[in-house]
C-alpha positions as CSV (number, residue, x, y, z in Angstrom):
1,X,20.9,-12.5,-12.0
2,X,17.9,-10.4,-12.8
3,X,20.2,-7.6,-14.1
4,X,21.9,-10.1,-16.5
5,X,18.5,-11.2,-17.8
6,X,17.5,-7.6,-18.6
7,X,20.9,-6.6,-20.0
8,X,20.7,-5.0,-23.4
9,X,23.2,-5.5,-26.2
10,X,24.3,-1.9,-26.3
11,X,23.6,1.5,-24.8
12,X,20.3,3.0,-25.8
13,X,22.0,5.9,-27.5
14,X,25.4,5.7,-29.1
15,X,28.1,7.5,-27.0
16,X,25.8,8.1,-24.0
17,X,25.5,6.3,-20.7
18,X,22.9,6.1,-18.0
19,X,23.9,5.0,-14.5
20,X,22.5,1.5,-15.3
21,X,24.5,1.3,-18.5
22,X,27.7,2.4,-16.7
23,X,26.9,-0.5,-14.4
24,X,26.7,-2.9,-17.3
25,X,30.0,-1.6,-18.6
26,X,31.8,-2.1,-15.3
27,X,30.3,-5.6,-14.8
28,X,31.3,-6.7,-18.3
29,X,34.9,-5.7,-17.6
30,X,34.9,-7.5,-14.2
31,X,34.5,-4.5,-11.9
32,X,31.7,-3.7,-9.4
33,X,28.6,-2.2,-11.0
34,X,28.6,0.9,-8.9
35,X,32.3,1.7,-9.5
36,X,31.9,4.7,-11.9
37,X,29.1,6.6,-10.2
38,X,30.9,6.2,-6.9
39,X,34.1,7.4,-8.4
40,X,32.3,10.4,-9.9
41,X,30.8,11.3,-6.5
42,X,34.2,11.6,-5.0
43,X,35.5,13.7,-8.0
44,X,36.8,17.2,-7.3
45,X,35.3,18.4,-10.6
46,X,32.9,21.3,-10.1
47,X,30.6,19.5,-12.6
48,X,30.5,16.3,-10.6
49,X,27.4,17.1,-8.5
50,X,25.4,18.0,-11.6
51,X,26.6,14.9,-13.4
52,X,25.7,12.6,-10.5
53,X,22.3,14.2,-10.2
54,X,21.6,13.5,-13.9
55,X,22.6,9.9,-13.4
56,X,20.5,9.6,-10.2
57,X,17.5,10.7,-12.2
58,X,18.1,8.1,-15.0
59,X,19.4,10.6,-17.5
60,X,22.4,9.8,-19.8
61,X,25.7,11.5,-19.8
62,X,28.1,11.8,-22.8
63,X,30.9,9.3,-23.2
64,X,33.2,12.3,-23.5
65,X,32.1,13.4,-20.0
66,X,33.0,9.9,-18.6
67,X,36.4,10.1,-20.3
68,X,37.1,13.6,-18.9
69,X,36.3,12.4,-15.4
70,X,38.5,9.4,-15.8
71,X,41.4,11.8,-16.6
72,X,41.2,13.3,-13.1
73,X,43.8,11.8,-10.7
74,X,41.3,11.5,-7.8
75,X,39.0,9.4,-10.0
76,X,41.8,7.4,-11.5
77,X,43.0,6.4,-8.0
78,X,39.8,4.4,-7.6
79,X,41.0,2.1,-10.5
80,X,44.6,1.5,-9.2
81,X,45.0,-2.2,-8.3
82,X,41.8,-2.1,-6.4
83,X,39.8,-4.9,-8.1
84,X,42.7,-6.5,-10.0
85,X,46.5,-6.3,-10.0
86,X,46.6,-3.8,-12.9
87,X,47.6,-0.1,-12.5
88,X,45.1,2.7,-12.9
89,X,46.4,3.8,-16.3
90,X,45.8,0.3,-17.7
91,X,42.3,-0.1,-16.2
92,X,41.3,3.4,-17.5
93,X,42.5,2.4,-21.0
94,X,40.4,-0.7,-20.8
95,X,37.2,1.4,-20.0
96,X,38.0,3.8,-22.8
97,X,38.6,1.0,-25.3
98,X,35.3,-0.7,-24.2
99,X,33.3,2.5,-24.6
100,X,34.8,3.0,-28.1
101,X,33.9,-0.6,-29.0
102,X,30.3,-0.2,-27.8
103,X,29.9,3.1,-29.6
104,X,30.9,1.4,-32.9
105,X,28.6,-1.6,-32.0
106,X,31.6,-3.9,-32.6
107,X,31.0,-6.0,-29.4
108,X,28.0,-6.0,-27.1
109,X,28.1,-5.9,-23.3
110,X,27.8,-9.7,-23.2
111,X,30.5,-10.1,-25.8
112,X,32.8,-7.8,-23.8
113,X,32.2,-10.0,-20.8
114,X,32.9,-13.2,-22.8
115,X,36.1,-11.7,-24.1
116,X,37.2,-10.8,-20.6
117,X,36.7,-14.4,-19.5
118,X,38.6,-15.7,-22.5
119,X,41.4,-13.3,-21.8
120,X,41.6,-14.3,-18.1
121,X,41.7,-17.9,-19.0
122,X,44.7,-17.6,-21.4
123,X,46.5,-14.7,-19.8
124,X,49.8,-15.5,-18.1
125,X,50.6,-13.7,-14.8
126,X,54.4,-14.0,-15.4
127,X,54.2,-11.7,-18.5
128,X,51.1,-9.7,-17.3
129,X,48.9,-10.4,-20.3
130,X,47.9,-12.9,-23.0
131,X,50.9,-14.2,-25.0
132,X,51.4,-12.4,-28.3
133,X,51.5,-15.8,-30.0
134,X,49.1,-16.9,-32.7
135,X,48.2,-20.4,-31.4
136,X,47.1,-19.1,-28.0
137,X,45.2,-16.2,-29.5
138,X,43.3,-18.4,-31.9
139,X,42.3,-20.7,-29.0
140,X,41.0,-17.6,-27.1
141,X,39.1,-16.5,-30.2
142,X,37.6,-19.9,-30.6
143,X,36.1,-19.6,-27.2
144,X,34.3,-16.6,-28.5
145,X,33.1,-18.3,-31.7
146,X,35.4,-16.1,-33.7
147,X,38.1,-16.8,-36.2
148,X,40.8,-14.8,-38.1
149,X,43.1,-15.5,-41.0
150,X,46.5,-16.7,-39.5
151,X,48.4,-14.4,-41.9
152,X,46.3,-11.4,-40.9
153,X,46.8,-12.3,-37.2
154,X,50.6,-12.5,-37.6
155,X,50.5,-9.1,-39.3
156,X,48.4,-7.6,-36.4
157,X,50.7,-9.2,-33.8
158,X,53.7,-7.5,-35.5
159,X,52.0,-4.2,-35.8
160,X,50.6,-4.1,-32.2
161,X,53.8,-5.4,-30.5
162,X,55.8,-2.7,-32.4
163,X,53.8,0.0,-30.6
164,X,52.8,-1.9,-27.4
165,X,54.3,-1.7,-23.9
166,X,55.3,-5.3,-24.3
167,X,56.5,-7.3,-27.2
168,X,55.5,-10.7,-25.7
169,X,52.0,-10.1,-24.3
170,X,48.8,-8.2,-24.9
171,X,46.9,-6.2,-22.3
172,X,43.2,-6.8,-22.2
173,X,42.4,-3.5,-24.0
174,X,44.7,-4.6,-26.8
175,X,43.1,-8.1,-26.8
176,X,39.7,-6.5,-27.3
177,X,41.1,-4.8,-30.4
178,X,42.2,-8.1,-31.8
179,X,38.8,-9.7,-31.1
180,X,37.2,-6.8,-33.1
181,X,39.4,-7.8,-36.1
182,X,38.1,-11.4,-36.0
183,X,35.0,-12.6,-37.9
184,X,32.2,-14.6,-36.4
185,X,32.8,-18.3,-37.0
186,X,29.2,-18.9,-38.1
187,X,29.3,-16.4,-40.9
188,X,32.7,-17.7,-42.2
189,X,31.3,-21.3,-42.2
190,X,28.3,-20.3,-44.2
191,X,30.4,-18.3,-46.6
192,X,32.8,-21.1,-47.0
193,X,30.0,-23.6,-47.7
194,X,28.5,-21.2,-50.3
195,X,31.8,-20.6,-52.1
196,X,33.7,-23.8,-51.8
197,X,31.3,-26.4,-53.2
198,X,34.1,-28.8,-53.9
199,X,37.2,-29.6,-51.9
200,X,40.6,-29.9,-53.7
201,X,42.8,-33.0,-53.1
202,X,45.2,-31.3,-50.6
203,X,42.3,-29.9,-48.5
204,X,40.8,-33.4,-48.1
205,X,43.4,-34.1,-45.5
206,X,42.7,-30.9,-43.5
207,X,40.3,-30.6,-40.5
208,X,37.3,-28.4,-40.9
209,X,39.0,-25.7,-38.8
210,X,42.2,-25.9,-41.0
211,X,40.1,-25.5,-44.1
212,X,38.4,-22.4,-42.8
213,X,41.8,-20.9,-41.8
214,X,43.2,-21.7,-45.2
215,X,40.1,-20.1,-46.8
216,X,40.5,-16.9,-44.7
217,X,44.2,-16.7,-45.6
218,X,43.3,-17.0,-49.3
219,X,40.7,-14.3,-48.9
220,X,43.1,-12.0,-47.1
221,X,45.8,-12.4,-49.7
222,X,43.3,-11.9,-52.5
223,X,42.2,-8.6,-50.9
224,X,45.9,-7.4,-51.0
225,X,46.1,-8.4,-54.7
226,X,42.9,-6.4,-55.4
227,X,44.3,-3.4,-53.6
228,X,47.6,-3.5,-55.4
229,X,45.8,-3.7,-58.8
230,X,43.8,-0.5,-58.0
231,X,47.0,1.6,-57.8
């Protein structure tokens, strides 16, 4: 619990990880905090001893170095259905996605952890992921105080499932991508209040959430219109 209290939002330096920050990364994704340093110690890489020594002395290593070690079969084997039912390739993709998200400051360690909890709550074991279905996804986003235009979400579902391993479910690393495409509910509510001073007759019969979704759809369609006019 003391670690959680001290947990920073992001790594101290973009694209670099100390042993402590690697621990935050692992914990946020539901893995033991010592997973990565331990896996690196068992690595056959000739650079592994020097990397572990740096980490032991509180120094940071590059994200690229972490990814290179994760490419090694002996390191990957530590991720194979050990702490969850997912194969190594899927778990490694999850770590790589999370590091990219942290580098871009799209989600914090805490937000990654919250996203994992939402994913696990709505994921279905039978299809090995969260259903690629807008209602379920919007409910999961709502848990994270995030919201997205329904039209934009449908577009993303079509795009992702076209290139995904599954057309009916999203893996967690794919779900994190979707979360990054959402907006924070608080900022949308404030924007909506500033822009929509009056409510039209039809909107009077909508709930607050339905009005926000309608507003986001209108904004999304308007952005397409602006783009088409610029060509």
